[in-house]
Each structure stands twice: as structure tokens, then as C-alpha cells.
GUBA-351797 format. One record per residue (C-alpha): residue in three letters; x, y, z. Coordinates in steps of 0.05 Angstrom, whole numbers, plus 32768, in hexadecimal, padded with zeros to 4 digits. Layout:
% residues N
ALAXYZ
...
***
This chain:
% residues 247
MET801C77647B45
GLY804D77347B66
LEU8094774B7B6F
ARG80C777267B44
ILE810B77217B65
LEU8148772C7B39
LEU816A77547B70
LEU81A777287B78
VAL81B4772A7B2D
CYS81BA77767B30
VAL81E477747B6F
LEU821477417B53
LEU821D776A7B14
MET822C77A87B3E
PHE825A77807B6C
ALA8281775D7B37
GLY827F778C7AFB
HIS829077607ABF
SER82B7772E7AE9
PHE828376F87AF5
ALA827076CF7AB9
GLN822E76DA7A96
ASP821776947AA7
ASP821076AA7AF0
VAL81DB76DC7ADC
ALA81B876AA7AAF
LEU81B576787AE8
LEU819A76AB7B19
ARG816576C17AE8
GLN8148767B7AEC
ASP813D76857B36
GLU810676B87B38
TYR80D876B77B75
THR809676DA7B77
MET808276FB7BB8
PRO803976EF7BCC
GLU8010772E7BD0
VAL7FF3774B7C10
ASP7FB277727C0E
GLY7FC077BC7C13
GLU800B77B57C06
ASP802C77F67BF0
THR7FE978167BDD
ASP8002785D7BEA
PRO804278717BC6
GLU804178B27BEE
LEU8060788C7C27
ASN80A478917C04
ARG80A278DC7BFE
TYR80B478E67C47
ASP80FA78CD7C39
LEU8105790E7C13
PHE810779317C57
ASN813A79007C73
THR8181791B7C69
LEU81A178DC7C85
LEU818478B67C4A
GLY819778EB7C18
GLY815879147C1A
ASP8162795E7C09
SER811D797B7C14
LEU810179A37C4E
ARG80BA799A7C66
THR809579D97C79
CYS805C79E27CAA
ASN80357A237CA5
GLY806C7A407C79
PHE80A67A2E7CA7
PRO80D379F17CAD
CYS80AF79BD7CD6
SER80C879B17D1D
GLY80B0797E7D4F
TRP807F79457D44
VAL805479477D05
GLU801C79177CF3
ASP7FFA79097CB0
ARG7FBB78E07CA7
TYR7F9778BA7C71
PRO7F5378D47C58
ASP7F3078A47C89
GLY7F5578C37CC3
SER7F86788A7CD0
LEU7FCE789B7CDF
LYS7FFB789E7CA2
HIS803C78BE7CBC
ARG805878D67CFE
GLY809C78F67CFE
MET80CA79227D27
TYR80E4795C7CFD
ALA811E798B7D0B
ASP812279C87CDD
GLY80F779A57CA9
GLN811E79647CA9
LEU810B79207CC6
VAL813079037D01
VAL810178CA7D15
TYR80C178B37CF2
ARG808F787C7CE7
ASN806178717CAC
TYR802478457CAB
HIS7FFF781B7C76
PRO7FB7782E7C68
ASN7FA177F07C91
GLY7FC3780E7CCE
THR800177E27CD2
LEU804778007CD6
GLU8066780C7C91
ARG80AB78277CA5
ASP80D2783C7CE2
PHE810E78697CDD
LYS813D78817D13
ALA818078A47D16
LEU81B2787E7D41
ASP81E578B77D43
ALA81FD78F07D16
VAL821178C27CDD
LYS81EE787F7CE9
CYS81A5786E7CE1
GLN817678337CD9
MET813878287CAF
ARG810777EE7CB5
THR80CC77E57C85
TYR809177B57C8E
HIS806077907C62
ALA801777A17C6B
ASN800F775F7C92
SER8041777A7CC6
GLN807A774C7CB0
LEU80BE776D7CAB
LYS80CB77827C62
SER8111779F7C65
GLU814577B87C95
ALA817E77E67C82
ARG81B678057CAB
TYR81D978437C90
ALA821A78687C9F
ASN822878AB7C7E
GLY81EC78A17C50
LEU8203785D7C35
VAL81E478197C44
PHE821577E87C64
LEU81E377B47C7C
TYR81A277A17C58
GLU816E776A7C5D
ASP8130775E7C34
HIS80F7772F7C49
TYR80BE770B7C26
THR8077771A7C3C
ASN807876DB7C66
GLY80B276F87C8E
ALA80E776CA7C71
LEU812A76E97C5F
ARG812F76F67C15
TYR8171771B7C0D
ALA81A877347C3A
GLU81E7775C7C2B
GLU8220777C7C51
ARG825177AD7C33
HIS829777BA7C4A
ARG829877FA7C72
LYS82D378187C4B
GLU82DF77EF7C0C
PRO82B077EB7BCF
TYR829B77A37BD5
PHE826977777BF9
ILE827E77467C2F
ARG823C77217C2E
MET820377187BFB
ASP81CF76E27C08
LEU818F76D27BE2
TYR815976A27BFA
SER811876847BE0
PRO80D576907C05
LYS80DF764B7C24
GLY812176607C42
GLU814B76387C11
PRO818C765A7BFC
ILE819176717BB3
SER81D576937BB5
LEU820676A27BEE
LEU824476CD7BEC
ARG827576D27C26
LEU82B776F67C31
VAL82E376BC7C49
ASP832776DD7C48
ARG832977277C5D
LYS837377307C52
ARG837277167C0A
VAL832A772E7BFF
LYS831376E97BE7
PHE82CB76D47BE3
GLU82A576937BDF
LEU826776927BB3
THR823676597BB6
ASP81F876507B8A
TYR81C0761E7B95
HIS818D75FB7B69
PRO814276057B78
GLY813575D77BB2
GLY817775E67BD5
SER81A975B77BB5
LEU81EE75D37BA5
ARG81F675F07B5F
SER823C760E7B5F
THR827176277B8E
GLY82B4764A7B87
HIS82DE76867B9B
ALA82E876CC7B81
GLN831A77027B94
TYR8314774E7B94
ASP834877747B6C
GLN835077B97B8A
ARG837677D37B4D
ARG834077BE7B1D
MET830777CD7B4E
ASP82E5778B7B3D
THR82E177437B53
ARG82FA77077B2C
ARG82EE76BD7B32
ILE832B76967B48
GLY833E764D7B51
THR831076127B44
TRP82C4761A7B3F
LYS829975DC7B46
HIS825475D47B26
TYR8221759F7B3B
PHE81E2757F7B1F
PRO81A375847B4A
ASP81AF753C7B63
GLY81F275527B81
THR822075317B4F
LEU8259755A7B33
GLU824A75777AEE
ARG828D759A7ADF
GLU82C875BF7AFC
GLU82E276017AE1
ASP8328761D7AEF
TYR832D76697AEC
VAL836A76927ADC
GLY836676DE7AD9
GLY831B76DB7AE1
ARG831176AE7AA4
VAL830676647A9A
HIS834976437A8E
ALA833475FA7A8F
VAL82F475D17A95
ARG82F1758A7AAF
***
């Protein structure tokens, strides 16, 4: 089954709480992109179970070998003998590991960068990069997701200390932007959000500001909306996160 992407809808809801208007979600739902399948993709759900032994990703299980916590390099193989998993264990927990698809291509590659930071890369069965995540203290602060053709699908970056994103970008399989969010004023915590019509023409643009007391983000100022041919459709002025005037 092809993968339907509504990822940005969920992220925007988490990011903005009830602050962004419902029409944003409705517009984004019109922009669903199906990822083409790759033969052999994700045919073994057991590949995810190794993360249970990875404490840096929140895993709380210990792997045992001959009744004792595993230590050193451990390999697992598919029924046909091909390599499935190779990992370095310390007291039953993973430190470094690689998993492989049944066709022999790399499925994921994890490594600890230091005591609190780590990096995970996953790959499609055709060897194209699928995702890349960087963690600190068990939380993702940088994440990228890619289509099976290798094109960037989604990218986000979280603030290291504050509970908001400083970047959220969504692209079509052709590389055309669907929605872009940027932190443009760090002192005032102000963002610019731009949405695009299918094909790449500008759909809407405006600013939002994070309210630390309310722990949410509200639209501010004037938002402009455009028809696919580039002509201005309307302007909306926001006060207190709500539409105050429409022109």
C-alpha cells in the first residue's frame, strides 16, 4: 500500500495547538502525495524491535545471550542466511548497530555521538535515504524524511530549549514546496509560514508569534492569499490570533 502523507497536518496541530485556523488543515489535506512502492520495502517488522535495546532512543529492554546480557558484537540473520542485524552491545544494550533489508541493502544505521547525543539514518530498500534524525537527551531536534526517489519530503528542527519548532518544511516528490515555516525573529519568536498550490505557485503567506505564557502560536498581522495564477485573492488582518478584517 502506498504511504499517504498527512504528516505536516499532525505536526502543525501539535505545534500550534488551536491557534492556527482550521482552513490551514483543510488546505493541507488537499495536498496528499503518494510515495511509490519499492519491492521488498519494510517486509520485516522485526527490524524495529532492536530499538527496544537502545536506551538513547528510549528503549528499556536488555538483550540476553546465553542467559546473560549481551556484550560485544552480535549478528542476526534471515532464514536464507543473509545478514539482518549487526550490533555492538554493552550490558545488553545497543551502542552501535546496523539493520538490513531482506534484499541485502542497509535498512538503518545508528551510532552514539557522545553520552547524550546520537544519530539514526534509515534507508529505503532501493538504498535511497529514508530518514535522518539527530537526538539529544532522547529527544529529536533535527529530522528529515525522504521519498523513495531520494527527494526531501519533510524537514523539521526544534528549538533546543523551548517547546517550538524553528523550521518545518514539506515538499512534493518533484521537489516543489508545499509548506514552509521559518523562525524569522528569534528575539520576538516570530515565524513566517508560506503555503503553495500544487505546481509551486504561492497560496498564502503571513506571520505567527509564539506566546510563552499560553504555550501556543498565534497568527499576527496581515496574511495574504493567492489564486493559482498568482493574483491576490484576499488579505486577512489578525488580532489576538483571530481574523479582525478581510479585504
